[in-house]
C-alpha positions as CSV (number, residue, x, y, z in Angstrom):
1,M,-12.8,-12.4,-8.1
2,I,-10.9,-13.4,-5.0
3,V,-8.9,-11.1,-2.7
4,L,-6.3,-12.5,-0.4
5,L,-4.5,-10.1,1.8
6,E,-1.2,-11.2,3.4
7,E,-0.5,-10.4,7.0
8,Q,1.7,-7.4,6.2
9,E,-1.1,-5.9,4.1
10,S,-3.7,-6.4,6.8
11,W,-1.3,-5.0,9.3
12,S,-0.8,-1.9,7.1
13,L,-4.6,-1.5,6.7
14,M,-5.2,-1.9,10.4
15,M,-2.5,0.7,11.2
16,L,-3.9,3.2,8.7
17,V,-7.5,2.8,9.9
18,S,-6.6,3.0,13.6
19,A,-4.4,6.0,13.0
20,V,-7.2,7.9,11.2
21,A,-9.6,6.9,14.0
22,I,-7.1,8.1,16.7
23,D,-6.2,11.4,14.9
24,N,-9.5,12.4,13.3
25,A,-12.5,10.7,15.1
26,D,-14.3,12.5,17.9
27,I,-13.7,9.8,20.5
28,S,-12.7,10.0,24.1
29,F,-9.2,9.6,25.5
30,E,-10.2,6.2,26.9
31,G,-11.4,5.1,23.4
32,K,-8.1,6.2,21.9
33,E,-6.2,4.3,24.5
34,A,-8.3,1.2,23.8
35,I,-7.5,1.4,20.1
36,R,-3.8,1.7,20.9
37,R,-4.0,-1.3,23.2
38,W,-5.9,-3.3,20.5
39,R,-3.3,-2.2,17.9
40,S,-0.4,-3.3,20.1
41,D,-2.0,-6.7,20.6
42,H,-2.1,-7.2,16.8
43,Q,1.7,-6.9,16.0
44,E,3.2,-8.5,12.9
45,G,3.6,-12.2,13.3
46,S,1.1,-12.5,16.2
47,P,-1.8,-15.1,16.2
48,E,-4.2,-12.1,16.7
49,L,-3.0,-10.6,13.4
50,E,-3.3,-14.0,11.6
51,A,-6.9,-14.2,12.8
52,L,-7.6,-10.6,11.8
53,T,-6.1,-11.4,8.3
54,E,-8.4,-14.4,7.9
55,A,-11.4,-12.4,9.0
56,L,-10.6,-9.5,6.6
57,N,-10.2,-11.9,3.7
58,G,-13.5,-13.7,4.5
59,R,-15.4,-10.4,4.8
60,L,-13.8,-8.8,1.7
61,N,-14.6,-11.8,-0.4
62,A,-18.1,-12.1,0.9
63,A,-18.7,-8.4,0.0
64,I,-17.3,-8.9,-3.5
65,D,-19.5,-12.0,-4.0
66,E,-22.6,-10.1,-3.0
67,K,-21.9,-7.4,-5.6
68,L,-20.7,-9.4,-8.6
69,M,-22.6,-11.6,-11.0
70,R,-21.2,-14.9,-12.1
71,R,-21.7,-17.3,-15.0
72,V,-22.5,-20.7,-13.6
73,K,-23.1,-23.9,-15.5
74,S,-26.2,-25.7,-14.3
75,K,-27.9,-28.6,-16.0
76,G,-25.8,-28.1,-19.1
77,R,-26.7,-24.4,-19.4
78,Y,-24.9,-21.3,-18.3
79,E,-26.8,-18.9,-16.1
80,T,-25.9,-15.6,-14.7
81,V,-26.3,-15.6,-10.9
82,R,-25.5,-13.4,-8.0
83,R,-23.9,-15.4,-5.2
């Protein structure tokens, strides 16, 4: 299974997570301001958001690969492996 988020989807995810952190987490005012600054640096269409999207896709797919078993053909036989 492969998951590929588009930039708009990763932006939505980032906005949701950062809003929950700002509103519900027990963090200092300075921490909340740092999250707001980070969020403003990752606007739609920015190179920062593109890099974030690539990082999210890589980590999501790595996590999925760790959990799922696959059928792989090796030396003419199929084996079930975890990658």
